N, C-alpha and C positions, 0 to 999 in steps of 0.2 A: 606464517599462515593464520587464520581464525578458524579453528573448530569449535567444532561443537559435538559435544557427548552426551548422548541418552543413556542414562544408567549408570549408578555410581556403586556398583557389587564391586568384587575382590578384581577382578580382572578390569573391569571398567576404571577404577580408581587407579589402579596399577598404571595403564594407559594415560590416566589422566595425568598424573603426576611426571610420567617420562614426557609428555606433549608440554606440559606447561613450563619447563627449562627453557624451551627454544619458538614456542609458540604464542598465540593468544587464544587461551581454552575459556569457553565457554560450558557449564554442566548444568543437566536437571535430573533430578529423581524423585519419584512422587514423597519418598519417605526423606524427608528435608535434614534428619539429623546426619545421612551418609556425609552432608556436605560440609557439616562443620569441621573435620579434620583434614578438609581438602585446603591447600595455599595455594596461592600465585592463579587462581581462576575464578572468572566470574559467575556466580551462583545464580542462576534463576529462579525467581519465585513462583514464575508460571511458564509451561511451554511455550505461553503465545509470545514471550518474551522474545524468543528466536527470531522474530523479524528484525526486531531494532540492530540487533548482532549481525546479521547478515555473515552467516558461515561461509566459508571456501569450501570445507571437506565435512560433512556429516559421519558421525560414529557411532552406529546402533550397538550398544553396548547392554541391553536389557535381557532377561535369559530367553533363551532357544523359543519358549512356549509363546512370547511377546512380540516376537522380533517384526512378523508381516504384521501387525496390528500396529506395533511404533511405527512403521514405515508410513502407514497409511494415514496417521495422525499427524505426522510429519511433515511429510511430502507436500500439501498446499502452503506451511509457513516458509520454505527452505525458498532463496530465490533459483530461478533456473539452470544456473551453471555450476550451482553446489554439487560436490561429488558426494556421492554414498558411499558409505563401507559399512561391511559387517565383521564381525569376527566369530560366528557360529560355528559350530563344532559340525553338524551335519548342514552340508549345503543344498539339498535337492529341494527343498520349499523355497529357500530363498533365490536361488538360480531362478527355478519359475517365475518369481514375482519379478526379477530384475528382467526377463525378456519379454514381460508382460510391458512394464513402464516404459519401457526404453530410453533410460536415464544413463549417465553416466555414472559408472559404480567401480570401485574395487574391493575384492573381498580377500580376506585371506584368514588364517588362524593360526593363531601364539599355540604352540604342539606343548604347552605346559600351564600349570594353574598355580597361582600362589599357596596351595594347599603343601604340595611336594617341591614345587622349583625353589633354589637360591637363588633370590629375586636380585641381587647382590654380583651374583656372578655367573652369566646365560651360556658362555661358550660351549657347554656342552647340550645346550637345550636347541629345539629348531622352530622354525616357525612355516608356513605354507603361504603362497601367493597363487591365486586362481589366476591361470592362462588367460581365460576370458576378459579378465578385467583392463579396465583404460590404462591406455600407457604410461600416460602422465601421474596415476593411482598407482600404478607397481612400481615405476620410479622414485615414488614419494616414500613409501612403504618398504620400499628395497635399502633404502638409504637408512631409514629408521632403525629395523631389524639390523642391518649390520652394524650400526652404529654402537648396537648391544652384544655385539660378537655372536648373534645367533647363527645358527647353519640353517641357509635359504633353501628352501624348495618350490619348483612351479608347478603345478597340476591343473587338468582341468577339472570342474567341479565333479563330473562324475569319478576320475581319478582321486580326488580327496576325499569322496565317500567312499571308496572302495579302500584305499588305504587308512581310513580312519578307522572301517571295521575291523580292518588287522591288527591296525596298531592300537587300539583303544577296548575293539569289542573282546578280543581273544582274555587280555587283563581283567579286564570288568567281568565277564564270565567265569573266568576261575576263582575272582579273590570272591567274589557273590557266591559261590557254590562252597566255595571253603568257609565263609561268614554262618552259610545255613547249616553249617556238619558243625559248627560250634556247640561244646557243652558248658556246665556248670561244674567247671573243676579245675584246681591248680596243674600249669603243665609249666617245666621246667626247661623246656626246648628252647635253644637262644633262636631256631630257625623259624619255628611258632611264633614267636614274640615279633621277628621283622614282620611275617607276614599279617599279623594283628594287627601293626602301625599301618598296613596300608592299606586294611581294612578300614581302621578309624578315618584316615584321610577321605578314603573312597567316599564312604558313607556320609560326610562331610557335606557334599557337594550336592546341587539343587538337585532335587527327585526327579524333576522332568528332563534335566541334561541326562542325569544316567537313563532313563527310559528311551528317551531319544538315540541315543548312542546304539543302545540296545535294540530299536527300533529301525536303525539304519536299514534299507534292503538289504544292503551286502551283510549286515551281521549273522544272519542265519545262517549263510553259507558257514563262514567260519565257525558256528558253534555245533553244526553239523558234522564238521570235520573234527571238532574236540570229542566228540560224541564217539566217533568210528577210532580215534586211538585211545579212548578211556574204556572202550568196548574189548578194544582187542589187549590191552594192557589187565582189564578183570582178567581174561583169559588165560595169559601167563600165568596170572597169581592162581586162580583158581587149580589150573594146574601143575602148579608149581614146577615148570619148567625153568631149570636154571641155564638150559643152552637157550633157549628161546628168549629169556631176560637177558643173556650177554648180549645177544644180536641186538634186541632192543633197543640196549643202552648205548651200546658201539652206533647205531643209524642215529640215534639224537646228539652222539658227539659230534659227529659228522656233521650232522644237522648246524650246531653249534659253529662250529668250524667253520664249514662254508658263508655262513652269517658274518660270523667277524672278519673275513677276509674279501668281504663284498665291497 
């Protein structure tokens, strides 16, 4: 298949590397230096050169802030039968865009990033394919992700944003709150250092991506739940109530056990 990828950031470059092993791939990025490290691909000097390449699949891999604008720019240059694709982590805007233009599309979300994942062994990582996507597109990405040993999930656009708010919104909020509480002092704790490494990786991500995860319409509900649990824990600590603390911890263990048995 002839695949055109717009955007050679960390995830875009990873996709380009994977697809170029079995497909003919062209890539364009406004930052030409990002293309130097790519092999086995056709590097476009201008976005208009995509008209000569005639892709069968277009993958929009720019940052979330620019996704819709990138579609608007590239759409007039693509063949009418070219399948559109995105890998955005929040789908509400791109879902509305797809509905408006009436073109074939396949929307997916690799639920991992180059910052944390072991890209040479992805069997513990996951990917989501959006149920409303074109059937041919879903089959293509299903085979692609399965060949990488990823665990696949299929959700609607709405379900995707709900699960993203839960799976990313909660840890992001907890980690950012932890970072906001840091002090300039030596800390010998191993647990503290583990959390610190998570924070460093998280804050290395694109600021707009972090903001959009938190601005996801479903994230606020998760944050409000965190606040209620934190208020309850604060109450227990303030009262120094050992029995209530024991009950609280036992309930946490039950939650964890139920989660692991799902």
